[in-house]
Residue frames as a rotation matrix with the C-alpha (Angstrom) as fourth column:
CYS 1
0.587 0.809 -0.031 0.00
0.810 -0.587 -0.002 -0.01
-0.020 -0.024 -1.000 0.02
PRO 2
-0.039 -0.663 0.747 1.53
0.579 -0.625 -0.524 3.40
0.814 0.412 0.409 -0.88
HIS 3
0.383 0.247 0.890 0.27
-0.444 -0.796 0.412 5.05
0.810 -0.553 -0.195 2.34
ALA 4
0.980 -0.014 -0.196 1.66
0.170 0.568 0.805 2.39
0.100 -0.823 0.560 4.73
ARG 5
0.265 -0.932 0.247 5.00
-0.534 -0.355 -0.767 3.14
0.803 0.071 -0.592 6.41
SER 6
0.563 -0.203 -0.801 7.17
0.663 0.690 0.291 1.23
0.493 -0.695 0.523 8.76
THR 7
0.510 -0.356 0.783 8.47
-0.451 -0.886 -0.110 3.36
0.733 -0.297 -0.612 11.62
GLY 8
0.988 -0.149 0.040 10.06
0.051 0.558 0.828 0.62
-0.146 -0.816 0.559 13.76
PRO 9
0.347 -0.937 -0.042 13.75
-0.451 -0.206 0.868 0.03
-0.822 -0.282 -0.494 14.34
ASP 10
-0.336 -0.460 0.822 13.96
0.470 0.674 0.570 -2.25
-0.816 0.577 -0.010 11.26
SER 11
0.708 0.661 -0.248 12.56
0.139 -0.475 -0.869 0.36
-0.692 0.581 -0.428 9.01
THR 12
0.362 -0.561 0.744 14.21
0.932 0.238 -0.274 0.66
-0.023 0.793 0.609 5.59
SER 13
0.755 -0.075 0.652 14.57
0.133 -0.955 -0.265 4.37
0.642 0.287 -0.711 6.12
ASN 14
0.808 -0.475 0.349 16.91
-0.503 -0.247 0.828 3.72
-0.307 -0.845 -0.438 9.08
LYS 15
0.560 -0.599 0.573 19.11
0.505 0.795 0.338 1.18
-0.657 0.100 0.747 7.22
ALA 16
-0.242 -0.709 -0.662 22.12
-0.391 -0.553 0.735 2.19
-0.888 0.437 -0.144 5.20
LYS 17
0.788 0.611 0.077 21.19
-0.122 0.277 -0.953 2.03
-0.604 0.741 0.293 1.58
THR 18
-0.419 -0.895 0.151 23.61
-0.050 0.189 0.981 0.36
-0.907 0.404 -0.124 -0.88
PRO 19
0.156 0.475 -0.866 22.88
-0.903 -0.287 -0.321 0.96
-0.401 0.832 0.384 -4.52
VAL 20
0.724 0.231 0.650 22.13
-0.045 0.956 -0.290 -2.28
-0.688 0.181 0.702 -6.37
HIS 21
0.930 -0.352 -0.105 24.38
-0.118 -0.018 -0.993 -1.34
0.347 0.936 -0.058 -9.32
ARG 22
0.159 -0.911 0.380 27.45
-0.962 -0.230 -0.148 -1.25
0.222 -0.342 -0.913 -7.00
VAL 23
0.120 -0.065 0.991 26.87
-0.488 0.865 0.116 -4.84
-0.865 -0.497 0.072 -5.83
ALA 24
0.889 0.264 0.375 26.38
0.168 0.574 -0.802 -6.01
-0.427 0.775 0.466 -9.41
ASN 25
0.748 -0.656 -0.095 29.54
-0.457 -0.407 -0.791 -4.25
0.481 0.635 -0.604 -10.57
GLN 26
0.003 -0.756 0.654 31.62
-0.970 0.158 0.187 -5.74
-0.244 -0.635 -0.733 -7.77
GLN 27
0.387 0.147 0.910 30.47
-0.104 0.988 -0.115 -9.23
-0.916 -0.050 0.398 -8.81
LEU 28
0.990 0.020 0.136 31.43
0.132 0.138 -0.982 -8.55
-0.038 0.990 0.134 -12.41
ARG 29
0.550 -0.826 0.123 34.95
-0.707 -0.539 -0.458 -7.33
0.444 0.166 -0.880 -11.44
ARG 30
0.838 -0.300 0.455 36.22
-0.134 0.697 0.705 -10.68
-0.528 -0.652 0.544 -10.16
PRO 31
0.074 -0.898 -0.433 39.88
-0.929 -0.221 0.299 -11.43
-0.364 0.380 -0.851 -11.00
VAL 32
0.225 0.079 0.971 39.02
0.108 0.989 -0.105 -14.57
-0.968 0.129 0.214 -13.03
PRO 33
-0.809 -0.539 -0.234 40.64
-0.199 -0.123 0.972 -15.14
-0.553 0.833 -0.008 -16.41
THR 34
-0.170 0.790 -0.590 38.19
-0.962 -0.263 -0.074 -15.09
-0.214 0.554 0.804 -19.32
VAL 35
-0.413 -0.048 -0.910 38.83
-0.519 0.833 0.192 -18.72
0.749 0.551 -0.369 -20.24
ASP 36
-0.940 0.067 -0.334 38.04
0.300 0.624 -0.722 -19.95
0.160 -0.779 -0.607 -16.71
ALA 37
-0.603 0.772 -0.203 34.94
-0.426 -0.527 -0.736 -17.75
-0.675 -0.357 0.646 -16.55
ASP 38
-0.193 0.524 -0.830 33.75
-0.963 0.061 0.263 -19.17
0.188 0.850 0.493 -19.85
LEU 39
-0.686 -0.115 -0.719 34.27
-0.082 0.993 -0.080 -22.79
0.723 0.004 -0.691 -18.65
THR 40
-0.912 0.380 -0.158 32.31
0.191 0.051 -0.980 -22.04
-0.364 -0.924 -0.119 -15.47
HIS 41
-0.386 0.804 -0.453 29.56
-0.761 -0.555 -0.337 -20.50
-0.522 0.214 0.826 -17.52
ARG 42
-0.309 0.231 -0.923 29.35
-0.758 0.525 0.386 -23.50
0.574 0.819 0.013 -19.84
LYS 43
-0.886 -0.037 -0.463 29.21
0.214 0.851 -0.479 -25.95
0.412 -0.524 -0.746 -16.95
HIS 44
-0.745 0.646 -0.168 26.42
-0.114 -0.372 -0.921 -23.91
-0.657 -0.667 0.350 -15.43
ALA 45
-0.247 0.632 -0.735 24.54
-0.961 -0.255 0.103 -23.94
-0.122 0.732 0.671 -18.76
ILE 46
-0.582 -0.002 -0.813 24.86
-0.328 0.916 0.232 -27.73
0.744 0.402 -0.534 -19.02
ILE 47
-0.912 0.251 -0.324 23.45
0.409 0.505 -0.760 -28.37
-0.027 -0.826 -0.563 -15.57
GLU 48
-0.532 0.780 -0.330 20.59
-0.509 -0.606 -0.611 -25.92
-0.677 -0.157 0.719 -16.25
THR 49
-0.281 0.420 -0.863 19.69
-0.876 0.254 0.409 -27.99
0.391 0.871 0.297 -19.36
VAL 50
-0.780 -0.008 -0.625 19.73
0.140 0.972 -0.188 -31.17
0.610 -0.234 -0.757 -17.31
PHE 51
-0.831 0.510 -0.222 17.46
0.152 -0.176 -0.973 -29.60
-0.535 -0.842 0.068 -14.69
ALA 52
-0.346 0.722 -0.599 15.10
-0.854 -0.507 -0.117 -28.40
-0.388 0.471 0.792 -17.45
ASP 53
-0.513 0.120 -0.850 15.00
-0.496 0.766 0.408 -31.93
0.700 0.631 -0.334 -18.97
LEU 54
-0.861 0.138 -0.490 14.12
0.431 0.709 -0.558 -33.45
0.270 -0.691 -0.670 -15.61
ILE 55
-0.716 0.614 -0.331 11.56
-0.064 -0.530 -0.846 -30.79
-0.695 -0.584 0.419 -14.69
ASP 56
-0.258 0.636 -0.728 9.83
-0.951 -0.299 0.076 -30.89
-0.169 0.712 0.682 -18.08
GLY 57
-0.403 0.067 -0.913 9.93
-0.450 0.854 0.261 -34.69
0.797 0.517 -0.314 -18.17
PRO 58
-0.222 0.322 -0.920 9.50
0.489 0.854 0.180 -37.08
0.844 -0.410 -0.347 -15.23
LEU 59
-0.822 -0.118 -0.558 9.53
0.567 -0.279 -0.775 -34.53
-0.064 -0.953 0.296 -12.43
ALA 60
-0.755 0.649 0.092 6.47
-0.569 -0.718 0.401 -32.84
0.326 0.251 0.911 -13.91
HIS 61
0.184 0.856 -0.483 4.50
-0.433 0.512 0.742 -35.92
0.882 0.073 0.465 -12.80
ILE 62
-0.881 -0.463 0.101 5.61
-0.278 0.331 -0.902 -36.40
0.384 -0.823 -0.420 -9.18
PRO 63
-0.504 0.753 -0.423 2.86
0.291 0.609 0.738 -38.64
0.813 0.249 -0.526 -7.86
SER 64
0.433 0.737 -0.520 2.04
0.707 0.080 0.703 -37.53
0.559 -0.671 -0.486 -4.36
GLY 65
0.505 -0.212 0.837 2.58
-0.477 -0.876 0.066 -35.25
0.719 -0.433 -0.544 -1.47
ARG 66
0.972 -0.154 0.177 4.24
-0.065 0.547 0.835 -38.03
-0.225 -0.823 0.521 0.49
PHE 67
0.404 -0.902 -0.154 8.00
-0.848 -0.432 0.308 -37.71
-0.345 0.006 -0.939 0.91
PRO 68
-0.224 -0.535 0.815 8.96
-0.190 0.844 0.502 -41.47
-0.956 -0.043 -0.290 0.48
ALA 69
0.457 0.491 0.742 6.93
0.624 0.418 -0.660 -41.78
-0.634 0.765 -0.115 -2.71
ASN 70
0.974 -0.138 -0.182 8.48
-0.219 -0.793 -0.569 -38.63
-0.065 0.593 -0.802 -4.15
CYS 71
0.156 -0.974 0.165 11.95
-0.750 -0.008 0.661 -39.86
-0.643 -0.227 -0.732 -3.22
ALA 72
-0.118 -0.113 0.986 11.37
0.312 0.939 0.145 -43.10
-0.943 0.325 -0.076 -5.08
TRP 73
0.796 0.496 0.347 10.00
0.489 -0.188 -0.852 -41.20
-0.357 0.848 -0.392 -8.05
VAL 74
0.750 -0.584 -0.312 13.03
-0.636 -0.766 -0.093 -38.85
-0.185 0.268 -0.946 -8.20
LEU 75
-0.127 -0.826 0.549 15.38
-0.475 0.536 0.698 -41.82
-0.871 -0.172 -0.460 -7.97
CYS 76
0.118 0.271 0.955 13.61
0.668 0.690 -0.278 -43.60
-0.734 0.671 -0.100 -10.91
ALA 77
0.966 0.255 -0.052 13.59
0.145 -0.694 -0.705 -40.36
-0.216 0.673 -0.707 -12.83
ALA 78
0.375 -0.907 -0.190 17.37
-0.787 -0.420 0.451 -39.93
-0.489 -0.020 -0.872 -12.37
ILE 79
-0.304 -0.458 0.836 18.01
0.004 0.876 0.482 -43.53
-0.953 0.150 -0.264 -13.48
ALA 80
0.458 0.565 0.686 15.77
0.707 0.235 -0.667 -43.16
-0.538 0.791 -0.292 -16.50
HIS 81
0.925 -0.161 -0.345 17.41
-0.287 -0.891 -0.352 -39.82
-0.251 0.424 -0.870 -17.42
ASN 82
-0.008 -0.997 0.070 20.91
-0.696 0.056 0.716 -41.35
-0.718 -0.044 -0.695 -17.22
LEU 83
-0.232 -0.034 0.972 19.88
0.423 0.896 0.133 -44.37
-0.876 0.442 -0.194 -19.35
LEU 84
0.770 0.582 0.260 18.27
0.506 -0.311 -0.804 -42.05
-0.387 0.751 -0.535 -21.90
ARG 85
0.679 -0.608 -0.413 21.41
-0.641 -0.764 0.071 -39.88
-0.358 0.216 -0.908 -22.10
ALA 86
-0.272 -0.799 0.537 23.53
-0.359 0.602 0.713 -43.01
-0.893 0.001 -0.450 -22.47
ALA 87
0.174 0.411 0.895 21.29
0.695 0.593 -0.407 -44.21
-0.698 0.692 -0.183 -25.33
GLY 88
0.978 0.161 -0.136 21.65
0.035 -0.760 -0.649 -40.86
-0.208 0.630 -0.749 -27.08
THR 89
0.270 -0.949 -0.165 25.44
-0.785 -0.316 0.533 -41.03
-0.558 -0.015 -0.830 -26.70
VAL 90
-0.264 -0.302 0.916 25.53
0.159 0.923 0.350 -44.60
-0.951 0.238 -0.195 -28.09
VAL 91
0.602 0.558 0.571 23.50
0.667 0.040 -0.744 -43.52
-0.438 0.829 -0.348 -31.14
GLY 92
-0.458 -0.877 -0.148 25.74
0.686 -0.454 0.569 -40.49
-0.566 0.159 0.809 -31.63
GLY 93
-0.469 0.201 0.860 25.26
0.694 -0.518 0.500 -37.60
0.546 0.831 0.104 -34.08
THR 94
-0.444 0.355 0.822 22.72
-0.336 -0.917 0.215 -35.07
0.831 -0.181 0.527 -33.05
HIS 95
0.609 0.704 -0.366 21.18
0.038 0.435 0.900 -37.48
0.792 -0.562 0.238 -30.55
ALA 96
-0.117 -0.733 -0.671 24.36
0.823 0.307 -0.478 -37.26
0.556 -0.608 0.567 -28.40
VAL 97
-0.956 -0.255 -0.147 23.49
0.294 -0.813 -0.502 -33.68
0.009 -0.523 0.852 -27.42
ALA 98
-0.427 0.868 0.251 19.71
0.047 -0.256 0.965 -33.74
0.903 0.424 0.069 -27.88
ARG 99
-0.472 0.403 0.784 17.21
-0.865 -0.384 -0.324 -32.81
0.170 -0.831 0.530 -25.16
GLY 100
-0.850 0.133 0.509 15.45
-0.164 0.853 -0.496 -35.54
-0.500 -0.505 -0.703 -23.26
ALA 101
0.156 0.985 -0.067 12.11
-0.334 -0.011 -0.943 -34.89
-0.930 0.170 0.327 -25.00
THR 102
0.261 -0.145 -0.954 13.77
-0.965 -0.028 -0.260 -35.41
0.011 0.989 -0.147 -28.42
LEU 103
-0.788 -0.591 -0.170 15.36
-0.583 0.806 -0.098 -38.67
0.195 0.022 -0.981 -27.34
ARG 104
-0.573 0.655 0.493 12.05
-0.075 0.557 -0.827 -39.92
-0.816 -0.511 -0.270 -25.93
ARG 105
0.400 0.781 -0.479 10.24
-0.548 -0.215 -0.808 -38.98
-0.735 0.586 0.342 -29.14
ASN 106
0.243 -0.374 -0.895 12.83
-0.955 0.072 -0.289 -40.44
0.172 0.925 -0.340 -31.52
LEU 107
-0.573 -0.685 -0.451 14.18
-0.576 0.727 -0.374 -43.49
0.584 0.045 -0.811 -29.74
VAL 108
-0.930 0.210 0.301 11.78
-0.161 0.505 -0.848 -44.53
-0.330 -0.837 -0.436 -26.98
ASN 109
0.024 0.997 -0.072 8.31
-0.377 -0.057 -0.924 -43.83
-0.926 0.049 0.375 -28.43
THR 110
-0.880 -0.460 -0.121 8.85
-0.313 0.370 0.875 -46.34
-0.357 0.807 -0.469 -31.22
PRO 111
0.106 0.964 -0.243 5.88
-0.926 0.007 -0.378 -46.91
-0.363 0.265 0.893 -33.50
ALA 112
-0.754 -0.451 -0.478 6.44
-0.582 0.796 0.167 -50.68
0.304 0.404 -0.863 -33.57
ARG 113
0.490 0.872 -0.020 4.26
-0.826 0.471 0.310 -53.76
0.280 -0.136 0.950 -33.37
PHE 114
-0.555 -0.667 0.497 5.27
-0.804 0.584 -0.113 -56.76
-0.215 -0.462 -0.860 -31.28
ALA 115
0.540 0.710 -0.452 4.34
-0.795 0.607 0.003 -60.25
0.277 0.357 0.892 -32.52
ARG 116
-0.258 -0.579 0.773 5.15
-0.712 0.655 0.253 -63.87
-0.653 -0.485 -0.582 -31.67
PRO 117
0.571 0.404 -0.715 4.93
-0.785 0.525 -0.329 -65.98
0.243 0.749 0.616 -34.81
ALA 118
0.459 -0.312 -0.832 5.85
0.079 0.947 -0.312 -69.58
0.885 0.077 0.459 -34.00
GLY 119
0.827 -0.026 -0.561 6.60
0.555 0.186 0.810 -68.51
0.083 -0.982 0.169 -30.43
ARG 120
-0.234 -0.972 -0.026 9.58
0.972 -0.234 0.018 -66.36
-0.024 -0.021 0.999 -31.42
PRO 121
0.360 0.399 -0.843 9.37
0.461 -0.862 -0.211 -62.62
-0.811 -0.313 -0.494 -30.51
VAL 122
-0.349 -0.368 0.862 9.40
0.926 -0.274 0.258 -60.33
0.141 0.888 0.437 -33.51
LEU 123
-0.046 0.256 -0.966 9.33
0.368 -0.894 -0.255 -56.52
-0.929 -0.367 -0.053 -33.47
HIS 124
0.069 0.176 0.982 7.85
0.996 -0.060 -0.059 -54.91
0.048 0.983 -0.180 -36.62
LEU 125
-0.436 -0.262 -0.861 9.08
0.363 -0.927 0.098 -51.38
-0.823 -0.270 0.499 -37.31
PRO 126
0.694 0.657 -0.294 7.47
0.002 -0.410 -0.912 -48.99
-0.720 0.632 -0.286 -39.82
ALA 127
0.490 -0.466 0.737 8.92
0.857 0.413 -0.308 -49.13
-0.160 0.783 0.602 -43.34
HIS 128
0.085 -0.469 0.879 9.74
0.584 -0.691 -0.425 -45.44
0.807 0.550 0.215 -43.76
TRP 129
0.854 0.199 -0.480 10.50
0.519 -0.354 0.778 -44.38
-0.015 -0.914 -0.405 -40.21
PRO 130
0.766 -0.535 0.356 13.01
-0.220 -0.739 -0.637 -41.48
0.603 0.410 -0.684 -40.13
TRP 131
0.213 -0.690 0.691 14.96
-0.977 -0.173 0.128 -42.74
0.031 -0.703 -0.711 -37.12
GLN 132
0.980 0.179 -0.089 15.24
-0.183 0.982 -0.040 -46.41
0.080 0.056 0.995 -38.18
LYS 133
0.353 -0.924 -0.150 19.02
0.127 0.206 -0.970 -46.17
0.927 0.323 0.190 -38.73
GLN 134
-0.328 -0.456 0.828 19.60
-0.708 -0.461 -0.534 -44.63
0.625 -0.761 -0.172 -35.27
TRP 135
0.447 0.578 0.683 17.32
-0.882 0.412 0.229 -47.16
-0.149 -0.705 0.694 -33.59
ASN 136
0.924 -0.207 -0.322 19.06
0.066 0.914 -0.399 -50.07
0.377 0.348 0.858 -35.36
THR 137
-0.042 -0.981 0.191 22.43
-0.137 -0.184 -0.973 -48.65
0.990 -0.067 -0.127 -34.22
LEU 138
-0.156 0.077 0.985 21.18
-0.965 -0.225 -0.136 -48.51
0.211 -0.971 0.110 -30.64
TRP 139
0.833 0.535 0.144 19.79
-0.550 0.828 0.109 -52.01
-0.061 -0.171 0.983 -30.93
SER 140
0.724 -0.563 -0.398 23.02
0.162 0.700 -0.696 -53.51
0.670 0.439 0.598 -32.29
LYS 141
-0.237 -0.879 0.413 25.27
-0.267 -0.350 -0.898 -51.73
0.934 -0.323 -0.152 -29.79
VAL 142
-0.169 0.271 0.948 23.14
-0.984 -0.101 -0.146 -52.50
0.056 -0.957 0.284 -26.75
ILE 143
0.758 0.548 0.354 21.76
-0.558 0.825 -0.083 -55.97
-0.338 -0.135 0.931 -27.58
GLY 144
-0.270 -0.929 0.255 24.75
-0.475 0.359 0.803 -57.01
-0.838 0.095 -0.538 -29.68
THR 145
-0.441 0.031 -0.897 24.94
-0.887 0.136 0.441 -59.26
0.135 0.990 -0.033 -32.72
ALA 146
-0.914 0.162 0.373 23.31
0.021 0.935 -0.355 -62.27
-0.406 -0.316 -0.857 -30.98
MET 147
0.047 0.968 0.246 19.95
0.700 0.144 -0.699 -60.99
-0.712 0.205 -0.671 -32.21
ARG 148
-0.701 -0.263 0.663 19.52
0.687 -0.498 0.529 -59.20
0.191 0.827 0.529 -35.49
PRO 149
-0.864 0.390 -0.319 17.70
-0.172 -0.824 -0.540 -55.87
-0.473 -0.412 0.779 -35.36
PRO 150
-0.019 0.948 0.318 13.97
0.384 0.301 -0.873 -55.81
-0.923 0.106 -0.369 -36.21
GLN 151
-0.850 -0.193 0.491 13.08
0.518 -0.128 0.846 -55.43
-0.101 0.973 0.208 -39.85
PRO 152
-0.722 0.632 -0.280 10.53
-0.616 -0.772 -0.154 -52.95
-0.314 0.061 0.948 -41.22
ALA 153
-0.241 0.755 0.609 7.07
0.148 0.649 -0.746 -54.38
-0.959 -0.089 -0.268 -41.68
């Protein structure tokens, strides 16, 4: 309220006022070489991207207000995030640095059909799927050559 005033001993009128621009300028004048400052900034940017991936992904759906359930959810989210990042690194190319949503859309949400003809599991992939090469690379590097990658339907 513009008419309300604090007149007690903690009043802002009694405190010494430091201009905000002086504090900001002091923080900018640190004796850090430019290369080190750039590395620190890049590391900070990387962790901000990781936090954004987690907040936009699995942490957006924390299930309850109970602490143990949320702890379990965060642990599973961290494991899934690390596995997803590892899958992107295995595939390589643009997937190595892609956001979590892109990796989930391209590699995890596979438009495939699972069948068991003659009791043998078969995964049918779409014929003209744009990420088929990357998915087959992931399959062959993770599963190995013991099983051949699924063929397009």
